[in-house]
OpenMM code with the backbone's topology and positions (N, CA, C; nanometers):
from openmm import Vec3, app, unit

residues = "UNK UNK UNK UNK UNK UNK UNK UNK UNK UNK UNK UNK UNK UNK UNK UNK UNK UNK UNK UNK UNK UNK UNK UNK UNK UNK UNK UNK UNK UNK UNK UNK UNK UNK UNK UNK UNK UNK UNK UNK UNK UNK UNK UNK UNK UNK UNK UNK UNK UNK UNK UNK UNK UNK UNK UNK UNK UNK UNK UNK UNK UNK UNK UNK UNK UNK UNK UNK UNK UNK UNK UNK UNK UNK UNK UNK UNK UNK UNK UNK UNK UNK".split()
positions = [
    Vec3(-7.6288, 0.9862, -1.5459),
    Vec3(-7.6900, 0.8899, -1.4759),
    Vec3(-7.5937, 0.8874, -1.3691),
    Vec3(-7.6935, 0.9067, -1.2221),
    Vec3(-7.6534, 0.9029, -1.1044),
    Vec3(-7.5913, 0.7454, -1.0848),
    Vec3(-7.4623, 0.8237, -0.9846),
    Vec3(-7.4041, 0.6688, -0.9303),
    Vec3(-7.3304, 0.6761, -0.7907),
    Vec3(-7.3531, 0.7775, -0.7416),
    Vec3(-7.3328, 0.8043, -0.5899),
    Vec3(-7.4337, 0.7881, -0.5059),
    Vec3(-7.4053, 0.7196, -0.4139),
    Vec3(-7.5012, 0.6854, -0.3419),
    Vec3(-7.5572, 0.7675, -0.2654),
    Vec3(-7.4945, 0.8127, -0.2024),
    Vec3(-7.5463, 1.0181, -0.1007),
    Vec3(-7.6062, 1.0649, -0.2534),
    Vec3(-7.5887, 1.0353, -0.3640),
    Vec3(-7.6559, 1.1475, -0.4267),
    Vec3(-7.7729, 1.0556, -0.4733),
    Vec3(-7.8013, 0.9544, -0.5006),
    Vec3(-7.9082, 0.8654, -0.5351),
    Vec3(-8.0351, 0.8927, -0.4499),
    Vec3(-8.0101, 0.9048, -0.3106),
    Vec3(-8.0892, 0.8821, -0.2237),
    Vec3(-8.1358, 1.0823, -0.2365),
    Vec3(-8.0117, 1.1488, -0.2181),
    Vec3(-8.0949, 1.2864, -0.2587),
    Vec3(-8.1974, 1.2760, -0.3587),
    Vec3(-8.1548, 1.2328, -0.4699),
    Vec3(-8.2449, 1.2578, -0.5987),
    Vec3(-8.3958, 1.2085, -0.5319),
    Vec3(-8.4358, 1.0430, -0.4843),
    Vec3(-8.4847, 0.9658, -0.4387),
    Vec3(-8.5815, 1.1021, -0.3624),
    Vec3(-8.5457, 1.1763, -0.2582),
    Vec3(-8.6186, 1.2223, -0.1841),
    Vec3(-8.6370, 1.3673, -0.2632),
    Vec3(-8.5937, 1.3898, -0.3571),
    Vec3(-8.6417, 1.5321, -0.4226),
    Vec3(-8.7173, 1.4947, -0.5121),
    Vec3(-8.7301, 1.3561, -0.5787),
    Vec3(-8.8420, 1.3921, -0.6213),
    Vec3(-8.9553, 1.2869, -0.6095),
    Vec3(-8.9841, 1.2159, -0.4953),
    Vec3(-9.0830, 1.1954, -0.3385),
    Vec3(-9.1744, 1.3151, -0.3484),
    Vec3(-9.0589, 1.4538, -0.2850),
    Vec3(-9.1114, 1.5572, -0.2604),
    Vec3(-9.2060, 1.6508, -0.3771),
    Vec3(-9.1232, 1.6583, -0.4734),
    Vec3(-9.1827, 1.6954, -0.5941),
    Vec3(-9.3134, 1.6388, -0.6517),
    Vec3(-9.3302, 1.4744, -0.6302),
    Vec3(-9.4877, 1.4169, -0.6478),
    Vec3(-9.5581, 1.4541, -0.5781),
    Vec3(-9.4885, 1.4625, -0.4233),
    Vec3(-9.6233, 1.5038, -0.3233),
    Vec3(-9.7020, 1.6783, -0.3665),
    Vec3(-9.5767, 1.7304, -0.3705),
    Vec3(-9.6186, 1.8722, -0.3892),
    Vec3(-9.6721, 1.9078, -0.5274),
    Vec3(-9.6728, 1.8078, -0.6371),
    Vec3(-9.7681, 1.8098, -0.7221),
    Vec3(-9.9391, 1.7563, -0.7043),
    Vec3(-9.9143, 1.6535, -0.5995),
    Vec3(-10.0674, 1.6113, -0.5633),
    Vec3(-10.1353, 1.6869, -0.5112),
    Vec3(-10.0487, 1.7792, -0.4102),
    Vec3(-10.1430, 1.9023, -0.3453),
    Vec3(-10.1528, 2.0119, -0.4266),
    Vec3(-10.1281, 1.9790, -0.5028),
    Vec3(-10.1814, 2.0915, -0.6360),
    Vec3(-10.1083, 2.2209, -0.6930),
    Vec3(-9.9672, 2.2358, -0.6692),
    Vec3(-9.9016, 2.2708, -0.6987),
    Vec3(-9.8409, 2.2557, -0.8687),
    Vec3(-9.7877, 2.3936, -0.8723),
    Vec3(-9.7440, 2.3557, -1.0578),
    Vec3(-9.5981, 2.3815, -1.0651),
    Vec3(-9.5882, 2.3498, -1.2224),
    Vec3(-9.4630, 2.3614, -1.2712),
    Vec3(-9.3943, 2.4919, -1.2229),
    Vec3(-9.4246, 2.5864, -1.1953),
    Vec3(-9.3226, 2.6747, -1.1820),
    Vec3(-9.2989, 2.6929, -0.9657),
    Vec3(-9.3866, 2.6151, -0.9555),
    Vec3(-9.3519, 2.6370, -0.7866),
    Vec3(-9.2826, 2.5303, -0.7816),
    Vec3(-9.3146, 2.4167, -0.8596),
    Vec3(-9.1668, 2.3080, -0.8191),
    Vec3(-9.0250, 2.3721, -0.8683),
    Vec3(-9.0293, 2.4470, -0.9979),
    Vec3(-8.9196, 2.4480, -1.0051),
    Vec3(-8.8479, 2.5236, -0.9324),
    Vec3(-8.8646, 2.6681, -0.8532),
    Vec3(-8.8678, 2.7422, -0.7418),
    Vec3(-8.8391, 2.6406, -0.6355),
    Vec3(-8.8932, 2.5077, -0.5700),
    Vec3(-8.8462, 2.4311, -0.4878),
    Vec3(-8.7449, 2.3537, -0.5373),
    Vec3(-8.7059, 2.2732, -0.6610),
    Vec3(-8.5610, 2.2217, -0.6940),
    Vec3(-8.4744, 2.3345, -0.6682),
    Vec3(-8.5004, 2.4423, -0.7219),
    Vec3(-8.3731, 2.5424, -0.7258),
    Vec3(-8.3305, 2.5926, -0.6010),
    Vec3(-8.4431, 2.5771, -0.4594),
    Vec3(-8.3744, 2.6322, -0.3513),
    Vec3(-8.3285, 2.5199, -0.2708),
    Vec3(-8.3760, 2.3639, -0.3018),
    Vec3(-8.2690, 2.2560, -0.2987),
    Vec3(-8.1487, 2.2343, -0.2941),
    Vec3(-8.1427, 2.2668, -0.4461),
    Vec3(-8.0457, 2.2495, -0.4899),
    Vec3(-7.9120, 2.3581, -0.4505),
    Vec3(-7.9685, 2.5166, -0.4336),
    Vec3(-7.8991, 2.5913, -0.3335),
    Vec3(-7.8528, 2.5834, -0.2156),
    Vec3(-7.9460, 2.4751, -0.1696),
    Vec3(-7.9257, 2.4595, 0.0033),
    Vec3(-7.7876, 2.3061, -0.0100),
    Vec3(-7.7896, 2.2532, -0.0886),
    Vec3(-7.6762, 2.1417, -0.1279),
    Vec3(-7.5889, 2.2019, -0.1453),
    Vec3(-7.5677, 2.3349, -0.2057),
    Vec3(-7.4409, 2.3810, -0.2564),
    Vec3(-7.3855, 2.4825, -0.1922),
    Vec3(-7.5006, 2.5232, -0.0948),
    Vec3(-7.4354, 2.5343, 0.0146),
    Vec3(-7.3550, 2.5597, 0.1379),
    Vec3(-7.4410, 2.4007, 0.1731),
    Vec3(-7.4084, 2.3465, 0.2637),
    Vec3(-7.2560, 2.2826, 0.2320),
    Vec3(-7.2403, 2.2678, 0.1232),
    Vec3(-7.0889, 2.2114, 0.0896),
    Vec3(-7.0935, 2.0791, 0.1478),
    Vec3(-7.2309, 1.9863, 0.1176),
    Vec3(-7.2434, 1.8638, 0.1364),
    Vec3(-7.1730, 1.7600, 0.0390),
    Vec3(-7.2180, 1.7366, -0.0767),
    Vec3(-7.1633, 1.7134, -0.1618),
    Vec3(-7.0534, 1.7988, -0.3009),
    Vec3(-6.9457, 1.7267, -0.3203),
    Vec3(-6.8851, 1.7619, -0.4326),
    Vec3(-6.9814, 1.8576, -0.5240),
    Vec3(-6.9368, 1.9885, -0.5504),
    Vec3(-7.0115, 2.0341, -0.6769),
    Vec3(-7.0478, 1.9984, -0.7827),
    Vec3(-7.0021, 1.9106, -0.8910),
    Vec3(-6.9586, 1.7911, -0.9548),
    Vec3(-7.1204, 1.7636, -0.9874),
    Vec3(-7.1161, 1.6473, -0.8707),
    Vec3(-7.2254, 1.5479, -0.8338),
    Vec3(-7.3731, 1.6589, -0.7939),
    Vec3(-7.4015, 1.7555, -0.7380),
    Vec3(-7.4990, 1.8650, -0.7371),
    Vec3(-7.5406, 1.8930, -0.8728),
    Vec3(-7.4206, 1.8618, -0.9779),
    Vec3(-7.4809, 1.9340, -1.0711),
    Vec3(-7.5483, 1.8415, -1.1867),
    Vec3(-7.4778, 1.6912, -1.1640),
    Vec3(-7.5355, 1.6023, -1.1685),
    Vec3(-7.6930, 1.5495, -1.1440),
    Vec3(-7.6837, 1.5967, -1.0273),
    Vec3(-7.8186, 1.6245, -0.9405),
    Vec3(-7.9334, 1.6840, -1.0157),
    Vec3(-7.8797, 1.7970, -1.0818),
    Vec3(-7.9976, 1.9066, -1.0870),
    Vec3(-8.0292, 1.8854, -1.2266),
    Vec3(-7.9085, 1.7957, -1.3778),
    Vec3(-7.9354, 1.7829, -1.4881),
    Vec3(-8.0685, 1.6536, -1.4573),
    Vec3(-8.0040, 1.5767, -1.3648),
    Vec3(-8.1216, 1.4409, -1.3507),
    Vec3(-8.2756, 1.4832, -1.2633),
    Vec3(-8.2548, 1.5698, -1.2066),
    Vec3(-8.4217, 1.6701, -1.1582),
    Vec3(-8.4699, 1.7000, -1.2515),
    Vec3(-8.3920, 1.8190, -1.3527),
    Vec3(-8.4832, 1.8682, -1.4344),
    Vec3(-8.5386, 1.7696, -1.5352),
    Vec3(-8.4234, 1.6833, -1.5444),
    Vec3(-8.5086, 1.5962, -1.6598),
    Vec3(-8.6710, 1.5243, -1.6476),
    Vec3(-8.6332, 1.4796, -1.4908),
    Vec3(-8.7720, 1.4316, -1.4219),
    Vec3(-8.8572, 1.5478, -1.4376),
    Vec3(-8.8279, 1.6830, -1.3553),
    Vec3(-8.9346, 1.7308, -1.3259),
    Vec3(-8.9982, 1.7781, -1.4962),
    Vec3(-8.9176, 1.7696, -1.6030),
    Vec3(-8.9839, 1.8172, -1.7532),
    Vec3(-9.0319, 1.7092, -1.8209),
    Vec3(-9.0487, 1.5661, -1.7545),
    Vec3(-9.0901, 1.4845, -1.8520),
    Vec3(-9.2078, 1.4573, -1.8099),
    Vec3(-9.3160, 1.4955, -1.9319),
    Vec3(-9.4863, 1.4936, -1.9118),
    Vec3(-9.5426, 1.3360, -1.8122),
    Vec3(-9.4311, 1.2475, -1.8314),
    Vec3(-9.5089, 1.0871, -1.7583),
    Vec3(-9.4879, 1.0942, -1.6181),
    Vec3(-9.4005, 1.2007, -1.5443),
    Vec3(-9.3682, 1.1775, -1.4414),
    Vec3(-9.4857, 1.2109, -1.3127),
    Vec3(-9.5452, 1.3218, -1.4106),
    Vec3(-9.6751, 1.3802, -1.2962),
    Vec3(-9.7864, 1.2839, -1.3665),
    Vec3(-9.8689, 1.2113, -1.4458),
    Vec3(-9.9283, 1.1964, -1.5108),
    Vec3(-10.0097, 1.1174, -1.3820),
    Vec3(-10.1646, 1.1016, -1.3241),
    Vec3(-10.2238, 1.0301, -1.2940),
    Vec3(-10.2400, 0.9513, -1.3138),
    Vec3(-10.2539, 0.7576, -1.2921),
    Vec3(-10.2761, 0.6343, -1.3573),
    Vec3(-10.4036, 0.6359, -1.3665),
    Vec3(-10.4454, 0.6166, -1.4425),
    Vec3(-10.6198, 0.5596, -1.4805),
    Vec3(-10.6989, 0.4466, -1.4535),
    Vec3(-10.8103, 0.4535, -1.3624),
    Vec3(-10.8088, 0.3443, -1.3384),
    Vec3(-10.8775, 0.2632, -1.4556),
    Vec3(-10.8704, 0.0691, -1.4555),
    Vec3(-10.8504, 0.0660, -1.5966),
    Vec3(-11.0282, 0.0207, -1.5682),
    Vec3(-11.0740, 0.0570, -1.6762),
    Vec3(-11.2318, 0.0024, -1.7224),
    Vec3(-11.2976, -0.1262, -1.6828),
    Vec3(-11.3843, -0.1659, -1.5799),
    Vec3(-11.4512, -0.2773, -1.5672),
    Vec3(-11.4986, -0.3289, -1.6915),
    Vec3(-11.4785, -0.4581, -1.7633),
    Vec3(-11.5540, -0.5207, -1.8376),
    Vec3(-11.6768, -0.6223, -1.7825),
    Vec3(-11.7493, -0.6210, -1.8023),
    Vec3(-11.8510, -0.7037, -1.7993),
    Vec3(-11.8545, -0.7986, -1.8469),
    Vec3(-11.8919, -0.9523, -1.7577),
    Vec3(-11.8781, -1.0966, -1.9293),
    Vec3(-12.0457, -1.1404, -1.8267),
    Vec3(-12.1308, -1.1200, -1.9401),
    Vec3(-12.2480, -1.1848, -1.9516),
    Vec3(-12.2587, -1.3265, -2.0491),
] * unit.nanometer
topology = app.Topology()
chain = topology.addChain("A")
for resn in residues:
    res = topology.addResidue(resn, chain)
    for name in ("N", "CA", "C"):
        topology.addAtom(name, app.Element.getBySymbol(name[0]), res)
């Protein structure tokens, strides 16, 4: 569970970007490459502590492989009342 405010913001930006890319037609292999690049950039810049980047990686990977993360909501069927 993420507790650091800055890491939570990174997580939100990352998951929003993953969802946006999913809706544009990218698939899991490409999303995984995006995630790896994002994490590599965080590690390279030393913006946050390495253990926080590791926590972010675990949570983001869990999000990426969760089947419910990228499911399109189904429209509710209209019920006709006669």
